[in-house]
All heavy atoms as an XYZ file, in Angstrom:
762
protein
N       0.838     -1.165      0.000
C       0.000      0.000      0.000
C       0.896      1.245      0.000
O       1.688      1.433      0.914
C      -0.889     -0.011      1.242
C      -1.635      1.271      1.445
S      -2.711      1.251      2.889
C      -1.552      1.767      4.140
N       0.771      2.067     -1.037
C       1.572      3.289     -1.127
C       1.090      4.306     -0.108
O      -0.103      4.540      0.047
C       1.484      3.892     -2.522
C       2.327      5.133     -2.665
C       2.290      5.727     -4.054
O       2.308      4.967     -5.040
O       2.224      6.961     -4.144
N       2.046      4.907      0.595
C       1.725      5.951      1.559
C       1.940      7.319      0.929
O       1.128      8.206      1.082
C       2.550      5.775      2.849
C       2.170      4.436      3.497
C       2.327      6.930      3.811
C       3.004      4.029      4.667
N       3.050      7.497      0.191
C       3.268      8.731     -0.546
C       4.383      8.575     -1.556
O       5.235      7.711     -1.440
C       3.567      9.929      0.377
C       4.910      9.871      1.058
C       6.068     10.318      0.428
C       5.016      9.383      2.353
C       7.295     10.270      1.060
C       6.237      9.326      2.991
C       7.387      9.768      2.343
N       4.375      9.456     -2.566
C       5.457      9.615     -3.538
C       5.800     11.090     -3.541
O       4.897     11.932     -3.530
C       5.038      9.162     -4.945
O       4.778      7.755     -4.909
C       6.132      9.436     -5.965
N       7.098     11.394     -3.555
C       7.503     12.789     -3.524
C       8.777     13.007     -4.323
O       9.708     12.211     -4.244
C       7.744     13.234     -2.082
C       8.081     14.712     -1.989
C       8.190     15.187     -0.570
C       8.437     16.702     -0.606
N       8.781     17.207      0.698
N       8.802     14.106     -5.084
C      10.016     14.528     -5.761
C      10.805     15.367     -4.753
O      10.260     16.272     -4.122
C       9.693     15.352     -7.003
C      10.915     15.675     -7.820
C      10.544     16.322     -9.154
O       9.473     16.898     -9.298
N      11.426     16.208    -10.106
N      12.085     15.049     -4.596
C      12.900     15.670     -3.563
C      13.320     17.095     -3.901
O      13.581     17.423     -5.056
C      14.150     14.824     -3.313
C      13.877     13.395     -2.857
C      15.186     12.638     -2.717
C      13.109     13.376     -1.544
N      13.387     17.907     -2.855
C      13.857     19.286     -2.960
C      15.168     19.402     -2.184
O      15.500     18.511     -1.387
C      12.842     20.261     -2.333
O      12.795     20.023     -0.916
C      11.453     20.098     -2.947
N      15.922     20.482     -2.380
C      17.139     20.665     -1.590
C      16.867     20.646     -0.078
O      17.660     20.108      0.693
C      17.662     22.032     -2.043
C      17.159     22.173     -3.443
C      15.785     21.523     -3.415
N      15.738     21.210      0.361
C      15.397     21.218      1.789
C      15.222     19.795      2.305
O      15.669     19.460      3.403
C      14.127     22.061      2.050
C      13.648     21.920      3.486
C      14.383     23.520      1.710
N      14.573     18.928      1.519
C      14.382     17.528      1.934
C      15.725     16.847      2.187
O      15.843     16.009      3.075
C      13.639     16.734      0.848
C      12.200     17.184      0.660
O      11.546     17.559      1.645
O      11.740     17.145     -0.494
N      16.717     17.189      1.406
C      18.022     16.533      1.496
C      18.917     17.140      2.571
O      19.812     16.474      3.074
C      18.721     16.588      0.138
C      17.969     15.857     -0.969
C      18.570     16.181     -2.324
C      17.971     14.364     -0.718
N      18.673     18.389      2.944
C      19.525     19.059      3.917
C      18.965     19.052      5.339
O      19.729     19.012      6.297
C      19.754     20.512      3.484
C      20.528     20.615      2.185
C      20.472     22.008      1.577
O      19.995     22.953      2.247
O      20.906     22.142      0.416
N      17.646     19.070      5.471
C      17.052     19.221      6.807
C      16.161     18.075      7.242
O      15.897     17.900      8.417
C      16.245     20.506      6.859
C      17.102     21.717      6.650
C      16.289     22.961      6.850
N      17.080     24.113      6.465
C      16.578     25.220      6.001
N      15.280     25.341      5.864
N      17.349     26.221      5.672
N      15.613     17.346      6.297
C      14.683     16.265      6.608
C      13.597     16.220      5.559
O      13.245     17.240      4.973
N      13.075     15.035      5.309
C      12.061     14.856      4.275
C      10.701     15.265      4.828
O      10.148     14.604      5.709
C      12.031     13.395      3.825
C      10.987     13.021      2.787
C      11.217     13.780      1.489
C      11.004     11.533      2.530
N      10.164     16.376      4.321
C       8.848     16.853      4.736
C       7.810     15.981      4.042
O       7.795     15.861      2.818
C       8.647     18.336      4.351
C       7.235     18.800      4.720
C       9.693     19.202      5.037
N       6.946     15.351      4.845
C       5.961     14.418      4.292
C       4.720     15.152      3.789
O       4.290     16.139      4.387
C       5.539     13.408      5.353
C       6.665     12.634      6.032
C       6.084     11.580      6.952
C       7.598     12.001      5.035
N       4.125     14.657      2.710
C       2.871     15.240      2.224
C       1.784     15.091      3.294
O       1.784     14.105      4.043
C       2.539     14.401      0.989
C       3.818     13.754      0.589
C       4.599     13.577      1.850
N       0.853     16.040      3.380
C      -0.195     15.982      4.404
C      -0.990     14.683      4.395
O      -1.422     14.204      5.430
C      -1.105     17.165      4.061
C      -0.256     18.092      3.273
C       0.745     17.229      2.547
N      -1.169     14.079      3.242
C      -1.985     12.862      3.149
C      -1.250     11.590      3.569
O      -1.802     10.504      3.488
C      -2.514     12.701      1.733
C      -1.426     12.497      0.700
C      -2.006     12.255     -0.696
N      -0.986     12.223     -1.704
C      -0.149     11.211     -1.900
N      -0.226     10.138     -1.159
N       0.758     11.282     -2.860
N      -0.015     11.695      4.021
C       0.772     10.499      4.344
C       0.222      9.743      5.553
O       0.407      8.544      5.669
C       2.243     10.856      4.574
O       2.363     11.753      5.656
N      -0.445     10.426      6.474
C      -1.104      9.795      7.626
C      -0.191      8.899      8.453
O      -0.633      7.883      8.979
C      -2.339      8.995      7.190
C      -3.413      9.888      6.624
O      -3.603     11.011      7.080
N      -4.095      9.409      5.605
N       1.079      9.236      8.584
C       1.975      8.483      9.453
C       1.961      9.112     10.835
O       1.687     10.291     10.995
C       3.402      8.490      8.902
C       3.629      7.650      7.662
C       5.030      7.897      7.119
C       3.444      6.179      7.976
N       2.264      8.295     11.846
C       2.315      8.782     13.210
C       3.765      9.057     13.583
O       4.686      8.642     12.901
C       1.743      7.719     14.150
C       0.304      7.359     13.838
C      -0.176      6.180     14.658
O       0.572      5.727     15.549
O      -1.287      5.729     14.417
N       3.940      9.727     14.714
C       5.280      9.973     15.243
C       5.808      8.645     15.770
O       5.264      8.096     16.713
C       5.238     10.960     16.419
C       4.416     12.160     16.140
N       4.911     13.232     15.471
C       3.133     12.461     16.419
C       3.976     14.148     15.370
N       2.888     13.700     15.923
N       6.837      8.116     15.139
C       7.415      6.854     15.604
C       8.661      6.510     14.813
O       9.024      7.185     13.870
C       6.400      5.723     15.531
C       5.881      5.457     14.136
C       4.885      4.332     14.163
N       4.151      4.271     12.917
C       3.328      3.328     12.625
N       3.121      2.359     13.458
N       2.693      3.323     11.481
N       9.269      5.415     15.225
C      10.440      4.895     14.527
C       9.937      3.876     13.500
O       9.141      3.002     13.824
C      11.381      4.188     15.512
C      11.835      5.074     16.662
C      12.880      6.086     16.256
O      13.729      5.763     15.412
O      12.848      7.205     16.783
N      10.418      3.988     12.257
C       9.966      3.102     11.183
C      11.167      2.378     10.597
O      12.021      3.002      9.962
C       9.274      3.912     10.081
C       8.121      4.822     10.514
C       7.718      5.736      9.378
C       6.950      3.995     10.978
N      11.250      1.075     10.807
C      12.320      0.293     10.190
C      11.980      0.144      8.718
O      10.921     -0.366      8.364
C      12.439     -1.075     10.862
O      13.488     -1.798     10.266
N      12.888      0.605      7.860
C      12.583      0.737      6.444
C      13.639      0.087      5.568
O      14.834      0.284      5.775
C      12.485      2.237      6.081
O      11.526      2.855      6.945
C      12.079      2.443      4.646
N      13.204     -0.681      4.586
C      14.097     -1.250      3.576
C      14.106     -0.284      2.407
O      13.054      0.145      1.931
C      13.609     -2.643      3.136
C      13.732     -3.618      4.312
C      14.388     -3.134      1.920
C      13.104     -4.962      4.059
N      15.305      0.079      1.953
C      15.435      1.050      0.863
C      15.959      0.331     -0.370
O      16.937     -0.409     -0.301
C      16.402      2.186      1.260
C      16.533      3.193      0.127
C      15.934      2.862      2.535
N      15.281      0.530     -1.509
C      15.721     -0.103     -2.750
C      15.530      0.846     -3.929
O      14.692      1.742     -3.894
C      14.979     -1.409     -3.001
C      13.504     -1.269     -3.187
C      12.789     -2.607     -3.342
O      13.251     -3.617     -2.815
O      11.754     -2.593     -3.998
N      16.336      0.626     -4.954
C      16.198      1.407     -6.179
C      15.056      0.818     -7.006
O      14.561     -0.266     -6.708
C      17.496      1.348     -6.989
O      17.671      0.043     -7.521
N      14.669      1.511     -8.048
C      13.615      0.993     -8.935
C      14.051     -0.309     -9.598
O      13.224     -1.121     -9.979
C      13.246      2.032     -9.984
S      12.229      3.334     -9.305
N      15.370     -0.503     -9.724
C      15.896     -1.734    -10.325
C      15.904     -2.887     -9.321
O      16.214     -4.016     -9.673
C      17.314     -1.496    -10.841
N      15.552     -2.598     -8.046
C      15.488     -3.643     -7.038
C      16.749     -3.792     -6.197
O      16.816     -4.654     -5.338
N      17.761     -2.942     -6.413
C      18.980     -2.988     -5.607
C      18.693     -2.365     -4.254
O      18.179     -1.250     -4.168
C      20.117     -2.206     -6.300
O      20.276     -2.725     -7.609
C      21.408     -2.312     -5.525
N      19.032     -3.098     -3.177
C      18.740     -2.625     -1.824
C      19.995     -2.129     -1.131
O      21.090     -2.620     -1.378
C      18.170     -3.762     -0.972
C      16.817     -4.199     -1.376
C      16.285     -5.235     -0.419
N      14.935     -5.600     -0.803
C      14.175     -6.409     -0.115
N      14.610     -6.949      0.995
N      12.954     -6.676     -0.531
N      19.784     -1.171     -0.200
C      20.856     -0.847      0.728
C      21.047     -2.085      1.594
O      20.089     -2.839      1.827
C      20.478      0.357      1.595
C      20.414      1.714      0.889
C      20.056      2.815      1.895
C      21.723      2.063      0.218
N      22.268     -2.337      2.092
C      22.553     -3.595      2.785
C      21.668     -3.904      3.991
O      21.317     -5.048      4.220
C      24.006     -3.453      3.227
C      24.543     -2.250      2.572
C      23.411     -1.471      1.996
N      21.298     -2.893      4.771
C      20.515     -3.127      5.982
C      19.313     -2.188      6.027
O      19.378     -1.075      5.500
C      21.379     -2.854      7.227
C      22.565     -3.798      7.311
O      22.341     -5.022      7.239
O      23.696     -3.311      7.442
N      18.236     -2.625      6.710
C      17.121     -1.709      6.916
C      17.605     -0.488      7.703
O      18.524     -0.582      8.500
C      16.124     -2.512      7.737
C      16.482     -3.937      7.485
C      17.965     -3.943      7.257
N      16.981      0.655      7.479
C      17.324      1.892      8.168
C      16.129      2.290      9.019
O      14.992      2.241      8.556
C      17.639      3.016      7.154
C      17.940      4.317      7.864
C      18.787      2.610      6.253
N      16.391      2.682     10.275
C      15.313      3.166     11.119
C      15.165      4.663     10.898
O      16.109      5.424     11.086
C      15.589      2.867     12.606
O      15.675      1.451     12.768
C      14.477      3.411     13.494
N      13.985      5.064     10.464
C      13.679      6.469     10.218
C      12.805      6.966     11.360
O      11.825      6.326     11.727
C      12.915      6.653      8.889
C      13.738      6.131      7.718
C      12.558      8.117      8.687
C      12.964      6.125      6.410
N      13.160      8.118     11.909
C      12.352      8.739     12.949
C      11.404      9.726     12.286
O      11.820     10.579     11.514
C      13.245      9.470     13.965
C      12.471     10.097     15.070
N      11.931      9.358     16.099
C      12.129     11.371     15.291
C      11.294     10.173     16.917
N      11.398     11.402     16.448
N      10.129      9.578     12.567
C       9.101     10.465     12.022
C       8.662     11.397     13.152
O       8.197     10.933     14.188
C       7.922      9.636     11.524
S       6.679     10.588     10.653
N       8.879     12.708     12.981
C       8.532     13.660     14.026
C       7.811     14.857     13.423
O       7.673     14.970     12.206
C       9.793     14.118     14.759
O      10.669     14.774     13.875
N       7.354     15.759     14.296
C       6.655     16.953     13.840
C       7.593     18.147     13.918
O       8.204     18.394     14.944
C       5.409     17.226     14.699
O       4.574     16.087     14.665
C       4.644     18.427     14.202
N       7.732     18.859     12.809
C       8.512     20.087     12.748
C       7.633     21.155     12.110
O       7.111     20.947     11.024
C       9.792     19.887     11.910
O      10.557     18.820     12.476
C      10.632     21.144     11.875
N       7.459     22.250     12.796
C       6.616     23.350     12.293
C       5.220     22.865     11.897
O       4.669     23.292     10.886
C       7.290     24.033     11.106
O       8.552     24.528     11.473
N       4.686     21.925     12.665
C       3.334     21.428     12.416
C       3.213     20.409     11.298
O       2.116     19.983     10.975
N       4.328     20.011     10.689
C       4.289     19.022      9.600
C       5.124     17.808      9.978
O       6.119     17.921     10.684
C       4.854     19.645      8.329
C       4.027     20.849      7.881
C       4.500     21.402      6.602
N       4.110     20.497      5.521
C       4.460     20.682      4.270
N       5.194     21.696      3.921
N       4.077     19.834      3.344
N       4.707     16.638      9.487
C       5.494     15.436      9.724
C       6.750     15.460      8.864
O       6.696     15.809      7.684
C       4.681     14.184      9.406
C       3.615     13.811     10.430
C       2.799     12.635      9.911
C       4.236     13.461     11.755
N       7.867     15.054      9.469
C       9.157     15.085      8.790
C       9.932     13.825      9.156
O       9.932     13.405     10.309
C       9.975     16.331      9.235
C      11.345     16.340      8.602
C       9.238     17.607      8.902
N      10.582     13.203      8.156
C      11.551     12.146      8.445
C      12.845     12.852      8.815
O      13.376     13.650      8.036
C      11.813     11.277      7.214
C      10.738     10.263      6.935
C      10.710      9.625      5.710
C       9.780      9.920      7.866
C       9.750      8.673      5.419
C       8.799      8.976      7.583
C       8.785      8.351      6.361
N      13.369     12.556      9.989
C      14.590     13.206     10.457
C      15.698     12.162     10.567
O      16.238     11.749      9.549
C      14.340     13.937     11.787
O      13.726     13.054     12.723
C      13.422     15.139     11.584
N      16.004     11.727     11.780
C      17.078     10.739     11.962
C      16.854      9.538     11.061
O      15.753      9.038     10.938
C      17.114     10.263     13.408
C      17.749     11.225     14.352
C      17.750     10.624     15.728
N      16.372     10.208     16.024
C      15.768     10.401     17.168
N      16.383     10.938     18.156
N      14.523     10.020     17.336
N      17.910      9.095     10.429
C      17.832      7.958      9.516
C      17.647      8.390      8.073
O      18.244      7.829      7.169
N      16.814      9.405      7.848
C      16.563      9.868      6.492
C      17.826     10.420      5.840
O      18.124     10.120      4.691
C      15.458     10.922      6.464
C      15.470     11.715      5.199
C      15.802     13.027      5.060
C      15.209     11.229      3.874
N      15.748     13.395      3.738
C      15.390     12.291      2.987
C      14.839      9.990      3.352
C      15.210     12.187      1.618
C      14.661      9.872      1.984
C      14.843     10.947      1.135
N      18.583     11.230      6.554
C      19.787     11.829      5.973
C      20.810     10.746      5.617
O      21.534     10.876      4.624
C      20.373     12.879      6.905
C      19.455     14.094      7.130
C      20.073     15.051      8.137
C      19.128     14.802      5.834
N      20.849      9.659      6.398
C      21.717      8.515      6.064
C      21.269      7.876      4.757
O      22.088      7.527      3.908
C      21.698      7.464      7.181
C      22.312      7.968      8.472
O      23.188      8.862      8.421
O      21.910      7.458      9.538
N      19.965      7.710      4.588
C      19.430      7.132      3.343
C      19.801      8.023      2.163
O      20.280      7.536      1.136
C      17.897      6.972      3.428
C      17.532      5.874      4.416
C      17.303      6.675      2.045
C      16.050      5.807      4.730
N      19.568      9.321      2.307
C      19.853     10.255      1.211
C      21.323     10.178      0.805
O      21.645     10.137     -0.381
C      19.472     11.675      1.621
N      22.214     10.124      1.788
C      23.650     10.048      1.507
C      24.016      8.699      0.885
O      24.655      8.639     -0.161
C      24.448     10.268      2.797
C      25.963     10.230      2.585
C      26.729     10.132      3.890
N      26.396      8.877      4.552
C      25.957      8.773      5.797
N      25.796      9.823      6.555
N      25.671      7.589      6.312
N      23.591      7.606      1.521
C      23.981      6.262      1.068
C      23.407      5.911     -0.302
O      24.020      5.181     -1.072
C      23.565      5.206      2.097
C      24.310      5.348      3.418
O      25.343      6.064      3.459
O      23.853      4.754      4.410
N      22.225      6.433     -0.615
C      21.597      6.151     -1.908
C      21.995      7.185     -2.967
O      21.581      7.074     -4.117
C      20.084      6.110     -1.760
N      22.777      8.198     -2.573
C      23.225      9.216     -3.522
C      22.089     10.065     -4.065
O      22.104     10.466     -5.227
N      21.100     10.339     -3.227
C      19.931     11.094     -3.688
C      20.267     12.559     -3.925
O      21.107     13.139     -3.239
C      18.797     10.984     -2.669
C      18.258      9.574     -2.461
C      17.195      9.577     -1.378
C      17.712      9.008     -3.750
N      19.578     13.137     -4.923
C      19.761     14.542     -5.275
C      18.397     15.191     -5.474
O      17.399     14.502     -5.674
C      20.562     14.664     -6.565
C      22.004     14.178     -6.434
C      22.668     14.193     -7.757
N      21.931     13.243     -8.608
C      22.400     12.711     -9.716
N      23.569     13.025    -10.151
N      21.683     11.860    -10.413
N      18.394     16.501     -5.473
C      17.169     17.246     -5.737
C      16.626     16.816     -7.102
O      17.377     16.675     -8.064
C      17.484     18.745     -5.734
O      16.316     19.481     -5.967
N      15.321     16.570     -7.170
C      14.700     16.110     -8.408
C      14.462     14.610     -8.434
O      13.624     14.128     -9.198
N      15.203     13.846     -7.606
C      14.958     12.405     -7.505
C      13.593     12.184     -6.844
O      13.055     13.082     -6.186
C      16.046     11.714     -6.678
C      17.396     11.688     -7.370
O      17.465     11.984     -8.580
O      18.391     11.373     -6.692
N      13.043     10.996     -7.009
C      11.723     10.680     -6.472
C      11.814      9.524     -5.487
O      12.529      8.554     -5.733
C      10.757     10.290     -7.617
O      10.716     11.360     -8.556
C       9.361     10.021     -7.108
N      11.084      9.645     -4.382
C      10.991      8.537     -3.422
C       9.525      8.136     -3.286
O       8.638      8.985     -3.324
C      11.581      8.895     -2.035
C      13.063      9.163     -2.121
C      10.866     10.054     -1.397
N       9.297      6.837     -3.185
C       7.966      6.304     -2.904
C       8.080      5.501     -1.622
O       8.916      4.604     -1.517
C       7.469      5.407     -4.048
O       7.423      6.180     -5.250
C       6.080      4.852     -3.751
N       7.263      5.851     -0.640
C       7.278      5.172      0.652
C       6.005      4.356      0.744
O       4.913      4.866      0.483
C       7.330      6.212      1.771
C       7.603      5.624      3.127
C       8.887      5.246      3.480
C       6.581      5.455      4.042
C       9.148      4.713      4.725
C       6.828      4.916      5.289
C       8.122      4.550      5.637
N       6.141      3.087      1.071
C       4.953      2.244      1.128
C       5.074      1.195      2.211
O       6.143      0.954      2.757
C       4.642      1.609     -0.226
C       5.721      0.723     -0.793
C       5.633     -0.659     -0.694
C       6.829      1.257     -1.460
C       6.610     -1.475     -1.227
C       7.804      0.450     -1.989
C       7.688     -0.917     -1.871
O       8.669     -1.728     -2.388
N       3.946      0.598      2.531
C       3.868     -0.437      3.545
C       3.476     -1.736      2.871
O       2.531     -1.778      2.091
C       2.834     -0.061      4.603
C       2.770     -1.022      5.761
C       1.815     -0.525      6.838
O       0.961      0.317      6.585
N       1.950     -1.051      8.026
N       4.240     -2.767      3.161
C       3.984     -4.085      2.607
C       3.576     -4.989      3.761
O       4.246     -5.016      4.783
C       5.283     -4.600      1.973
C       5.075     -5.614      0.904
C       6.389     -5.878      0.190
O       7.253     -6.528      0.811
O       6.544     -5.450     -0.951
N       2.494     -5.702      3.600
C       2.013     -6.564      4.676
C       2.135     -8.016      4.238
O       1.417     -8.469      3.362
C       0.550     -6.214      5.046
C       0.061     -7.104      6.166
C       0.433     -4.758      5.433
N       3.085     -8.707      4.812
C       3.311    -10.138      4.562
C       3.447    -10.828      5.910
O       4.534    -11.148      6.343
C       4.590    -10.366      3.744
C       4.452     -9.870      2.326
O       3.358     -9.822      1.797
N       5.550     -9.506      1.724
N       2.342    -11.010      6.603
C       2.405    -11.610      7.927
C       2.857    -10.610      8.976
O       2.989    -10.938     10.137
N       3.093     -9.386      8.594
C       3.530     -8.323      9.491
C       3.843     -7.097      8.670
O       4.216     -7.195      7.511
N       3.683     -5.949      9.257
C       3.912     -4.709      8.526
C       5.397     -4.492      8.284
O       6.212     -4.729      9.157
C       3.338     -3.534      9.297
N       5.734     -4.046      7.106
C       7.109     -3.739      6.750
C       7.087     -2.509      5.859
O       6.320     -2.447      4.908
C       7.733     -4.915      6.013
C       9.156     -4.694      5.617
C       9.740     -5.969      5.020
O       9.437     -7.062      5.446
N      10.565     -5.810      4.030
N       7.918     -1.545      6.188
C       7.988     -0.323      5.390
C       9.111     -0.422      4.369
O      10.172     -0.966      4.655
C       8.208      0.897      6.282
C       7.008      1.187      7.141
C       6.948      0.734      8.450
C       5.928      1.889      6.644
C       5.840      0.986      9.242
C       4.809      2.142      7.421
C       4.781      1.689      8.719
O       3.678      1.929      9.493
N       8.857      0.113      3.190
C       9.858      0.132      2.130
C       9.862      1.502      1.478
O       8.842      2.180      1.438
C       9.580     -0.922      1.063
C       9.815     -2.340      1.541
C       9.738     -3.304      0.385
C      10.106     -4.703      0.843
N      10.126     -5.641     -0.276
N      11.029      1.867      0.971
C      11.164      3.108      0.236
C      11.854      2.781     -1.073
O      12.927      2.187     -1.083
C      11.986      4.126      1.029
C      12.133      5.455      0.308
S      13.058      6.664      1.287
C      11.883      7.022      2.571
N      11.232      3.154     -2.167
C      11.828      2.956     -3.487
C      12.306      4.311     -3.982
O      11.577      5.291     -3.889
C      10.811      2.363     -4.447
C      11.387      2.104     -5.812
C      10.547      1.166     -6.628
N      10.680     -0.183     -6.084
C       9.672     -1.049     -5.990
N       8.482     -0.737     -6.383
N       9.892     -2.252     -5.511
N      13.535      4.353     -4.463
C      14.110      5.611     -4.939
C      14.338      5.540     -6.441
O      14.700      4.499     -6.969
C      15.427      5.961     -4.196
C      15.170      6.132     -2.719
C      16.493      4.917     -4.418
N      14.088      6.666     -7.101
C      14.293      6.745     -8.542
C      15.060      8.034     -8.825
O      14.635      9.124     -8.457
C      12.956      6.755     -9.270
C      13.120      6.771    -10.788
C      11.792      6.693    -11.507
N      10.925      7.765    -11.064
C       9.616      7.640    -10.926
N       9.004      6.512    -11.182
N       8.867      8.655    -10.526
N      16.205      7.892     -9.484
C      17.014      9.054     -9.826
C      16.402      9.792    -10.992
O      15.886      9.180    -11.922
C      18.449      8.631    -10.159
C      19.119      7.990     -8.963
O      19.104      6.786     -8.829
N      19.672      8.792     -8.098
N      16.491     11.119    -10.954
C      15.917     11.969    -11.994
C      16.622     11.768    -13.339
O      16.008     11.896    -14.386
C      15.973     13.440    -11.581
N      17.931     11.481    -13.298
C      18.701     11.352    -14.537
C      18.497     10.064    -15.137
O      18.271      9.519    -16.055
């Protein structure tokens, strides 16, 4: 089930990923598997902290590690979704703009 898709901005990469209002995520730690559109995964799941900044939900801790390790840049797209296979699991698929 897709939670959101977002094209990244410089602010998302420098301060934290601001989530779209319709994302409906709660403040919590989310263990997330990150993979490219080609199916290549980062070696280990990353725990992303979801918190409120200026009244909006933002991925903070963990997100900046993902952005760095996946080589994300402004204009790239991320899709965050929940997969249910006997238990909830969060995944993030990244697509480079180039």
